[in-house]
N, C-alpha and C positions, 0 to 999 in steps of 0.2 A: 707625350713623348713615347716613342716606340723603342723599347729596349730589346735587344736580341741576346739570347743565351749564347754563350761562347763555347766552342769546343776546339781548342787550339793545340798546338804542339807543346807538350810539357818540356820543361828545361831541367837540367840536372842541378842547377844552382838554387839554393834555398834563399829566398828573398824575404825582406821584411814585409809584414802585413800592414794594413791601415792602423791596427792597434799599436804596432811599434811606433808609427809616426805620432800617434796620440800621446803615448808615454813620453816620447822625446820632446814633446811640446808642452809637457806639464799637465796632461789630462789624467783624471782618474778613469779607469776603464772597467766595464762590467759586461757580463754575458749570461743569458739564460737560454737553454735549448730544450726542446721537447723530446730529444733523443738522448740516449745514454752514451754520448761521445761528444767530441769537439771537432769531428772530421770536417764538418761544413766550413770550418775556419781555415782549412788548408786547401787552397784552390789548385788541385793537381792538374786540372784540364788546361789551365792557362799558364800559370807559373807555379812552381812548387814553393809555397810560402812556409816560413817557419811557424811552429805553433805559437799563436800570439800570447803576449803577457796579459793577465787580467788581475786586477785587484780584488774583484768579486766575481764569482761565477757559480752557476747552478745547472745541473743536468739531472734528468729524471731516470734513475736506475733502480727505483723501488720495484721489487719483483711483483708487486700488485698491479703495476702498470707496464712493466717491461719484462720480456722473456729473454734472459741472457743466453739461452740455448738456441733461440730462433728470433733474432732481432728484426727480421723482416716478416714476421707473422701477420696474417690477415686478421687475427683475432685479438692480439694484444701488442701494445707498443706504438711506435711512431708511424706505422703503416697500417694500423688496424682499421677495419671497416666498422668497428664498434666505437661508441663514444669513449674518449680517453679520460677516465675519471680516477681520482685518487683520494680516498677517505672522504667521499661525498662531494667532491668539487672537481670541475674540469681542470685538467692539467694546465691549460692556457691561462686560467685565472691565477694560479700560483705564480706563473711567469710574469704576468702583468703586475701583480702585487709586488713582486721582487723588484721590477723595474721602477715602480713608483717609490718604493722605499729607498732604493739606491739614489734616485733623483732628490728626494727630500733630505737625505742624510748629508748630502754635500751641496747645500743651496748656493754657495758662493764660490764654488770650485769648478773649473772647466771639466767636462766629463763626456765620455762616449760610451754608449750602451747599445748592445746588439741583442735582440730577441729573435730566436729562430723557432717559428711555430709551424708545425707540419700537419695541422688539422685537415687541410685540403688534400693531403697526399694519400689518397685512397681511392678505390674504384667506384664507389656508389655515388659520389658527388653530393652526399647528404650532410656530412659532418660539419662542413664549413659554416653552414647556416647557424649552428649552435654557438658560434663564436661572435656573431654579429653584435649582440647586445653588450657583451664584455668589451669588445673592441671600441664601440662607440663610447662607453663609459670611460675607458682608458684614455682615449684621445681627448675627451672633454676635460679630463683631469689635468691635461697639460696646457689648457688654454691660458692659464695664468703664467706659464713659462715661455710662451711664444715670443716674448720680447727679446729673448736671447737663446732660443732653442729652435732647432730645425729637425723635423722628423722625415725620414725616408721610409716609405712603404714600398717594398719591392719583392719580387719573386724571381726564381730562376727559370720558370716557365709558366705558361698559362694553365687554366683549369683542365684537369684530366677529362678526356673524352670517354665517357663512362658507358657501362652497360653493353648493350648489343652493338652499339656503334664501335666501341673499342675492339670487339671481337671480329668484326667484319670490315674494319677500315684500317688496313695495314700502315697507312701513313699518318695515323692519329698522333703518335708521339712527335713526329716532325711538325705537325700543325701546332701542338702545344708549345713547342720551343719558339714559335714565331710570335706568341702573344703573351709575354710576361708582363707583369704589373710594375709600374713606377709612378708613385705619387710623392711629391715633395711638399710638405706642409711647413709653412713659416709665417712670420708675422705679416700683417698687411703692409704693403709698400705703395709708393706713389706709382702712377701710371708709367712714368718715365723709367723707373727702376725695374718695371715688369716687362719692358719691351723685348729684351733679349729672351727671357724664359718663354714668353708667348711665341716669339719667332721660332724657337726650337721645338715647339709643341708637336708639330707633325714631321719633324726631321727623323732620319734614321740615326739612332745612337746605340751604343753598346755599353757593356759593363766597364770597358776601359774609360768611358766618359764619366760614368757614375763614380768610379774610383778617383779620377782626377778631381771631380767636384768635391768629394769628401776630403781629400788631401788638402785642397786649397782652403777649405774651412778650418782644418786642424792647424795649418801653418800660418794662416792669416795673410797669405800672399798667393799670387798666381805662379804655379809651378809648371815646369816642363816635365811632364810625366808620360813617358812612352815605353811600354813594356817591349814593344817591337819597333824596329827602326821605321818600318813602312806604315805604322799606325800613328796618326796624329790625334791625340785625345783633346777633348774640349771640356771646359767648365760649363755645365749646362745652364747655369744661372748668370754667368758673366761673359761668355764667349759665344758668338754665333756659329752654329754648325752649318757647314756648306749645304745648300739646298739639293744639290745633285750628288751627294756623297754615295759612293759605291759600297758594296759589301766588303770588298777587300780593304778599302780605305778605313772602314769601321773596325777592322780586325776580325771579321767573320769569315773564317777560312772554310768552314763546313757549309757549303752553299745550300744544303737542304734546309738549313735553319734561317735562311735569309729571304726576305720578302721583296727586296728591291731589285732592279735590273743588275745583272752581274757585270 
């Protein structure tokens, strides 16, 4: 699936986030972030969401890994070009351990957990490789849960175009926005039940569709979720996305971030 990063008109109304939907439907919620804030949970570019409720949350504000006077430092913190380590371990390992503990503490309770990991958010393009082994181990630990668990791996943009290319290619950031990640991991299903997800594989989709897919999971029903009147959202696992969908129909109003015909 090709997910497009959105930059839309903000609204003045504070709307409920996905986590509010989860709580309303009896879910335990958790969050772990590699930055010293929860700002990534408030989607200002699309709609202004209220700060979500969490039963458990962790952020990394330790001065050994985060500079409170310079949160965007290239030498320390969530945007650093150096490995983000805390007391001899990578920060992402603490986050993954926290997620695993959260899942194991509530084995028979519906739950929603979000982990925001920013290891690839730096200029060299080197740091993300150090997370590979831990990510594989983390995903394998969830194999026994896949009978009733779905994992979304996604990013708000693609890999940074680094080094000299970034210096001499002014459209680099726009190229990044066109190539974000979306992988959905769930239990094995019959060929028949996989027809729609496979049909959507090369379709143009946006975060509006990802949002609707998650909301349908949380509520156990197909919902009509449209943040804007002109945008029709689709459940990516149960509803077919039109083959000739346009950028505007997908909710992508900033055309430089769109790869399909306008």
